[in-house]
C-alpha positions in Angstrom: 0.0 0.0 0.0 2.8 2.4 0.9 4.4 1.8 -2.6 1.1 2.5 -4.4 0.5 5.6 -2.4 4.0 6.9 -3.2 3.5 6.1 -6.9 0.2 8.0 -6.9 1.9 11.0 -5.3 4.6 11.0 -7.9 2.1 10.8 -10.8 0.0 13.6 -9.3 2.8 16.2 -10.0 3.3 17.4 -13.6 6.8 16.0 -13.8 5.6 12.7 -12.3 2.7 12.4 -14.8 5.1 13.1 -17.6 7.3 10.2 -16.5 4.3 7.9 -16.1 3.1 8.7 -19.6 6.5 8.3 -21.1 6.7 4.8 -19.6 3.2 3.9 -20.6 3.9 4.4 -24.3 0.6 6.2 -24.9 1.8 8.8 -27.4 -1.6 10.5 -27.8 -1.9 11.1 -24.1 1.7 12.2 -23.9 1.2 14.7 -26.7 -1.9 16.1 -25.1 -0.1 16.4 -21.7 2.8 18.3 -23.3 0.5 20.7 -25.0 -1.4 21.3 -21.8 1.8 22.3 -19.9 3.7 24.0 -22.7 4.9 27.5 -22.6 3.3 28.0 -26.0 -0.1 26.4 -25.5 -1.9 29.6 -26.2 -0.2 30.1 -29.6 -2.5 29.7 -32.5 -1.4 29.1 -36.1 -0.7 32.3 -38.0 -2.9 33.2 -40.9 -1.5 32.0 -44.2 0.2 34.5 -46.4 -2.2 35.1 -49.3 0.6 35.0 -51.9 2.8 32.2 -50.5 -0.3 30.1 -50.1 -1.0 30.3 -53.8 2.4 28.8 -54.6 1.9 26.0 -52.1 -1.5 25.0 -53.6 0.0 25.2 -57.1 2.9 22.8 -56.2 0.4 20.3 -54.7 -1.7 20.2 -57.9 -0.8 17.4 -60.3 -2.9 18.7 -63.3 -0.7 18.8 -66.5 -2.1 22.2 -67.6 -1.8 24.0 -64.3 -0.7 27.7 -64.4 0.8 29.8 -61.6 0.2 33.5 -62.1 0.5 34.3 -58.4 4.3 34.3 -57.9 6.0 37.7 -57.7 9.2 36.7 -59.4 10.3 37.0 -63.0 10.2 33.9 -65.3 11.3 33.6 -68.9 9.1 32.4 -71.7 9.7 28.8 -70.7 8.5 29.6 -67.2 12.0 29.2 -65.7 13.8 31.5 -63.2 16.5 33.7 -64.8 20.0 34.6 -63.6 21.1 37.7 -65.6 24.3 37.6 -67.5 25.5 40.8 -65.8 25.0 39.0 -62.4 26.9 35.9 -63.6 29.8 38.1 -64.7 29.8 40.1 -61.4 29.9 36.9 -59.4 32.8 35.6 -61.6 34.7 38.8 -60.8 34.2 38.7 -57.0 34.7 35.0 -56.7 37.7 34.2 -54.5 38.2 37.8 -53.7 35.2 38.2 -51.4 36.1 38.8 -47.8 33.8 37.3 -45.2 34.1 40.2 -42.6 31.1 42.0 -41.2 29.9 45.0 -43.1 29.3 48.1 -41.0 25.8 48.5 -39.5 24.9 50.8 -42.4 26.2 48.3 -45.0 28.5 49.1 -47.9 29.0 52.8 -48.4 29.8 52.3 -52.1 26.7 50.3 -52.7 24.6 53.0 -51.0 26.2 55.7 -53.1 25.5 53.9 -56.3 21.9 52.9 -55.3 20.8 56.4 -54.4 22.4 57.7 -57.6 20.3 55.3 -59.5 17.1 56.2 -57.6 17.4 60.0 -57.5 19.5 60.6 -60.6 23.3 61.1 -60.3 22.9 64.8 -60.9 20.4 65.3 -58.1 21.2 68.4 -56.1 20.4 66.6 -52.8 23.2 64.2 -53.5 25.6 67.0 -54.4 24.7 68.7 -51.1 25.3 65.5 -49.2 21.8 65.8 -47.7 20.9 62.1 -48.2 21.3 59.6 -45.4 21.4 56.1 -46.8 21.9 52.6 -45.3 21.9 49.1 -46.8 18.8 47.2 -45.9 17.3 43.7 -46.1 15.7 44.3 -49.5 12.7 46.5 -49.9 10.8 45.0 -47.0 13.6 45.7 -44.6 14.0 49.2 -45.9 10.4 50.1 -45.3 10.5 48.4 -41.9 13.6 50.5 -40.9 11.8 53.6 -41.9 8.6 52.6 -40.0 10.7 52.1 -36.9 12.4 55.5 -37.5 8.9 57.2 -37.8 7.8 55.6 -34.5 10.9 56.8 -32.7 11.2 60.4 -34.1 7.7 61.3 -35.3 5.4 59.2 -33.0 2.4 61.5 -33.5 2.4 61.1 -37.3 0.2 58.6 -39.1 1.2 56.6 -42.1 -1.3 56.7 -45.0 -1.2 53.6 -47.3 -3.0 53.3 -50.7 -6.0 51.1 -51.2 -5.0 48.6 -52.3 -1.3 48.1 -51.6 1.1 45.3 -51.2 -0.4 43.3 -48.3 2.9 43.2 -46.3 2.9 47.0 -46.0 0.2 46.8 -43.4 2.1 44.2 -41.4 5.3 46.3 -41.5 3.7 49.5 -40.1 1.5 47.5 -37.6 4.5 45.7 -36.2 6.4 49.0 -35.9 3.4 50.4 -33.9 2.9 53.2 -36.4 -0.7 54.6 -36.6 -2.1 53.5 -40.0 -4.7 55.1 -42.3 -5.5 54.7 -45.9 -6.2 56.8 -49.0 -8.1 55.9 -52.1 -6.0 54.8 -55.1 -7.7 52.3 -57.4 -11.0 52.8 -59.0 -12.6 49.4 -59.9 -15.1 50.9 -62.3 -12.4 52.1 -64.6 -9.6 49.7 -63.7 -7.5 52.8 -63.2 -6.4 55.5 -60.8 -8.9 57.1 -58.5 -7.2 60.4 -58.9 -9.9 62.6 -57.4 -10.4 60.3 -54.5 -6.6 60.2 -53.9 -6.4 64.0 -53.8 -9.4 64.3 -51.5 -8.0 61.9 -49.0 -4.5 63.5 -49.0 -6.1 66.9 -48.5 -8.2 65.5 -45.6 -5.2 63.9 -43.9 -3.7 65.8 -41.0 -0.8 68.0 -41.9 2.6 66.3 -41.7 1.4 62.8 -42.3 3.6 60.2 -43.8 2.4 59.0 -47.2 3.4 55.7 -48.7 3.8 56.0 -52.5 4.8 53.3 -55.1 7.5 54.9 -57.2 6.5 52.9 -60.3 4.6 49.7 -61.2 2.2 49.9 -58.3 1.7 46.6 -56.6 -0.9 45.0 -56.9 -2.7 47.1 -59.5 0.0 48.1 -62.1 -1.7 51.5 -62.2 0.6 54.5 -62.0 -0.1 58.3 -62.1 0.9 60.1 -65.2 3.8 62.7 -64.9 1.3 65.5 -64.7 -0.7 63.7 -62.0 2.6 63.1 -60.1 3.3 66.9 -60.3 -0.2 67.6 -58.9 0.3 65.1 -56.1 3.6 66.6 -55.3 2.2 70.1 -55.1 -0.7 69.0 -52.9 1.6 67.1 -50.5 4.0 70.1 -50.3 1.1 72.3 -49.2 0.1 69.8 -46.6 3.7 69.3 -45.4 3.2 65.5 -45.9 6.3 63.3 -45.9 6.6 60.9 -48.9 8.1 57.5 -48.6 8.6 55.9 -52.0 8.6 52.1 -52.2 10.7 51.4 -55.3 10.9 47.7 -56.1 10.8 47.9 -59.9 13.1 50.5 -61.2 14.0 49.5 -64.8 11.7 46.5 -64.6 8.5 48.5 -64.9 9.1 50.3 -68.3 12.6 49.1 -69.3 13.9 52.6 -68.6 15.4 53.4 -65.2 15.0 57.2 -65.8 11.3 56.9 -66.7 10.8 54.7 -63.6 12.3 57.2 -61.2 10.5 60.3 -62.6 8.1 60.5 -59.6 11.1 60.8 -57.2 12.7 63.4 -59.4 9.5 65.5 -59.6 9.3 65.5 -55.8 12.9 66.4 -55.4 12.5 69.3 -57.9 9.6 70.6 -55.8 11.8 70.7 -52.7 10.5 67.7 -50.8 12.3 65.9 -48.1 11.5 62.3 -48.8 12.5 58.7 -48.2 13.1 55.9 -50.7 13.0 52.1 -50.0 14.9 50.4 -52.9 15.0 46.7 -53.8 17.2 44.9 -56.3 15.3 41.7 -56.1 13.2 42.2 -59.2 15.4 44.5 -61.3 18.5 42.3 -61.0 16.9 39.0 -60.1 18.6 39.0 -56.7 15.5 37.7 -54.8 17.4 35.5 -52.3 20.2 38.0 -51.7 17.9 40.4 -49.8 19.7 43.5 -51.1 18.1 46.9 -50.7 18.7 50.5 -49.6 16.9 53.0 -47.5 17.6 56.6 -48.1 16.2 59.8 -46.5 16.6 63.3 -47.9 17.4 65.7 -45.0 17.7 69.5 -44.6 21.5 69.6 -44.7 24.6 67.4 -44.4 24.7 67.5 -40.6 21.1 66.4 -40.3 21.8 63.6 -42.8 24.7 62.4 -40.7 22.5 62.3 -37.6 19.7 60.5 -39.4 22.1 57.9 -40.7 23.5 57.3 -37.3 20.0 56.7 -35.9 19.1 54.3 -38.7 22.2 52.3 -38.0 21.3 52.4 -34.3 17.9 51.0 -35.1 19.4 48.3 -37.3 21.9 47.2 -34.7 19.5 45.2 -32.4 17.4 44.0 -35.4 20.1 42.3 -37.5 23.4 44.0 -36.6 24.7 44.3 -40.1 23.4 43.5 -43.6 24.6 40.6 -45.9 27.7 41.2 -48.0 27.3 39.2 -51.2 24.3 41.0 -52.7 25.9 44.4 -52.2 29.1 43.3 -53.9 27.0 42.1 -56.9 25.1 45.3 -57.3 28.2 47.4 -56.7 30.2 45.5 -59.3 27.4 46.0 -61.9 26.7 49.6 -61.2 30.3 50.7 -61.0 31.4 49.2 -64.3 30.2 50.9 -67.5 30.0 47.8 -69.6 28.2 45.7 -67.0 25.8 48.5 -66.2 25.0 48.8 -69.9 24.4 45.0 -70.1 22.1 45.3 -67.1 20.2 48.1 -68.8 19.7 45.8 -71.8 18.7 42.8 -69.7 16.2 44.6 -67.5 14.7 46.1 -70.7 14.4 42.6 -72.2 12.5 41.5 -69.0 10.2 44.5 -69.1 9.6 44.0 -72.9 8.6 40.4 -72.4 6.1 41.4 -69.8 4.7 44.1 -72.0 4.5 41.6 -74.9 2.5 39.2 -72.7 0.1 41.9 -71.8 -0.6 42.6 -75.5 -1.0 38.9 -76.2 -3.4 38.3 -73.3 -5.6 41.2 -74.4 -5.6 40.0 -78.0 -6.5 36.5 -77.1 -9.4 37.6 -75.0 -10.7 39.8 -77.8 -10.2 37.0 -80.3 -12.4 34.8 -78.1 -15.2 37.3 -78.5 -15.2 38.5 -74.8 -17.8 41.2 -74.3 -15.6 42.9 -71.7 -13.2 45.8 -72.1 -9.7 44.6 -71.5 -7.8 47.8 -72.3 -6.6 48.0 -68.7 -4.3 44.9 -69.3 -2.1 47.0 -71.6 -2.6 50.3 -69.8 -1.3 49.0 -66.5 2.5 48.6 -66.1 5.0 46.3 -64.4 4.8 42.7 -63.1 1.2 42.7 -62.0 -2.1 43.1 -63.8 -5.2 43.9 -61.7 -7.5 41.8 -63.8 -10.8 42.8 -62.3 -11.8 39.2 -61.6 -13.9 38.7 -58.5 -12.8 36.4 -55.7 -15.6 33.9 -56.9 -14.2 34.1 -60.4 -10.7 33.5 -59.1 -12.0 30.4 -57.3 -13.5 29.1 -60.5 -10.2 29.7 -62.3 -8.5 27.5 -59.8 -11.2 24.8 -59.4 -12.1 24.4 -63.1 -8.9 25.4 -64.9 -6.1 24.9 -62.4 -5.0 28.5 -62.7 -3.5 29.9 -59.5 -3.6 33.6 -58.4 -4.4 35.7 -55.4 -8.2 36.1 -54.7 -8.0 39.9 -55.4 -7.6 39.0 -59.1 -4.0 40.0 -59.3 -2.2 38.3 -62.2 1.6 38.1 -62.2 2.4 38.7 -65.8 5.8 37.0 -65.3 3.9 33.7 -65.1 2.3 34.3 -68.5 4.1 32.7 -71.4 3.6 32.1 -75.1 2.8 28.5 -74.2 0.0 29.2 -71.7 -1.4 32.6 -72.7 -4.2 31.1 -74.8 -5.2 28.7 -72.1 -5.2 31.5 -69.5 -7.3 33.8 -71.8 -9.8 31.0 -72.4 -10.1 30.4 -68.6 -10.6 34.1 -68.0 -13.2 34.3 -70.8 -15.1 31.3 -69.4 -15.4 32.6 -65.9 -16.3 36.2 -67.0 -19.1 35.2 -69.5 -22.3 37.1 -68.8 
C-alpha cells in the first residue's frame, strides 16, 4: 500500500505524470499532456500569407495544364527562373576575392552611393549637397521596416497613409512597428485605373505632416501609375500639406525598361523641394531575390542632419540584424560601378520589361479573339509585373477549381507567369469565368 501511495503522489505532479506517460507508451496522451503544460499552449497558427499560399497550392496540384500567375518573381518564356548575365559576370569577378568580414551597421557605403544615384539621378542636387542619409537594408521589405521604426521613434504622432490597395505586407510592417495607420483611395474598380480625385481628396483631408506611402513605379498590386502631370499635382498637394513621402521602389527599370522613366516621380518630388525617403530593392530588377539587397535613403535639410539621421538608422538596425549581408551588395556594386556591366544590365532589364509588355498585349488580343464582351484595355494600360484583372474572388476560385490557374483572390495576375505557351489557355479560362 505504501508503494502504491508513493506512486500516486509521484504521478500527481506534472513531472511525475510526464514520466508515467512516457513509460506507458501512450503517445496521444503524452502529446496532449505536453501541449497542456507547454509555454506556448496559447499560440494559434498564424494566418497563411495570401501570396505564398497560392504557390503551395499550385505545387500540390498534379494537373498537367496548371498555371501559376501568383508568384511575384520573373520567369522567362519557358516559365523558368532567370539569372542575368551581368549578375553571372559580377559573381565571376568577385569569386575568390570576397572577404567574409562583417559589413558596418549601415552596410556598404559604395553600394549605398550607387543605389541612391540610380534612384534619384546622379545629378540630383540633394546628392551634391550630401543631404541624403542612406543605409543598406534587407531588400525593400527591410528598408520600409527600418523607416517605419524611424517614424515611430522620431515622429510618433504622425500617421502613415497607405494606398487602397497596396502590397499586403505594407500593413504588417507599419502595424508591427506600432505606427498609426490610415489609408487613401488609389484604385477605381469601375475604370480599372487610378482614383485620382479620391486620392487627392484623401491626401487633402489627412492631417498636416502625415507620412504618405507611394509606389515609385509599377504599383503593386494594380499596375496603375499616375501620369507625370498627376505626379506633379500630387507633389504640389503634399507640399502644401507638409506631408512626408516614402517611396517604395521595387521595380526601377523592370517597370518600363527605362530606369530614368521609372524614377520620374522621385525626381519630380525632389525638384519641388520635398524631403522624402526611398526604399529600394534589387530583387526584381536584377533577379537577386534571395540576396535580400536593398537600400533605405532619407533626404534631409543639410549634411549635418543627414549624418545624424544615418547614425540613428544604424542604431535601429543594430538590435534588429546588426549588419546586412555582404554578397548581394558586392554584386550590385560591381554591376553599377562598371560601365560595360551597367549597360548590359540596362539591356537585360529592358528585355525582361519588354517580355512582360508583350505578354500583356498577347493576353488582351487572345481575350478579344475569343469574343469576350468585356473591355480589356486595362491589361495593356497597366504597367509592371502585375495586372489587376478585375476578376472577383468567386471568379478566381473558378479559375483554380475548373482550370487549375492559381492567383491571389483579389484578381492580381503576375504577368511574369504568362508565357507564349500558356497565354491562350489563360485567356480561355478568363473568358469562361467572366461570361455574362
